[in-house]
N, C-alpha and C positions, 0 to 999 in steps of 0.2 A: 590559710597559710599551707595548705596542701596543694592547691592550686597554682600558686607560685614555682613549689618544687616539683610540681609535675611537669610545669610549661620548661622549667631549667634544664629536666633531668632530657625533655623530649629535643630538644637544642642541642644539648651537648651530646647527644649520639649523632645526631646529622652532623655536626661539625666535626666530631670523632670520622666517622665515615667518608667523610670529604677530606682531611686530614690525610687519613691512612691510604686515601686514594692516591693523592698527590704524591704523598712519601715514597708508597712501592712503586707506582710509576717512575719516581723521579731515579730511583735506587735500580730499578730493572734497565732503565735506561745505560746508565753510568755505569751499573754493574755487570750485566747481563740479563735477560729477559728468562731463562730457564734454573739461574738460581733464585730469583723474587718470584716468580708468579705462582706458587703457594700462598703469598700474606696475600692476594687480593681476597682469600678465605673472610679475614679478618675485618676486612672493609665491609665486605657483604653484610659477615655477621653482626655489625655497628649499625648499617644501614637497616637490618630485620629488626632491630632492636627498635630504632627510630620508626618504625611500621606499625608494629606491635604495640607501642608506648602510646601513638596516635590514635589507634586503633580501640586500645583498652579506656584510653580518657574518653573517648567520644561514646563507648560505652555506658562506663560511670557516669558522666551525665545524662544519657537517655533514660538509665536507670535512678537516679535522684530527683529527676523531674518525673518522671510514674510516682516514686513513693511520696512526694511533695502532693501529685495530683487524687494517689489514695489518701492520703491523710486529709485532705481538704473536705473529700466525699465523704468522711467518718463525722467529720464535726458537724 
């Protein structure tokens, strides 16, 4: 259950980053770059959330594998 949730949230942040980048770029072209340039920060934050979440998922998987190996050794 948790792996499914993690995958959904991982791709949610990736899609949000892409959507925000496209939306801000469109608004920058149509209304002026100086007015909308600051909003690229939100696309960057969403991309950072994707990268951090992916890193944490890989880290958690390695830790769970380590715990399983420890449990197998102790039995």
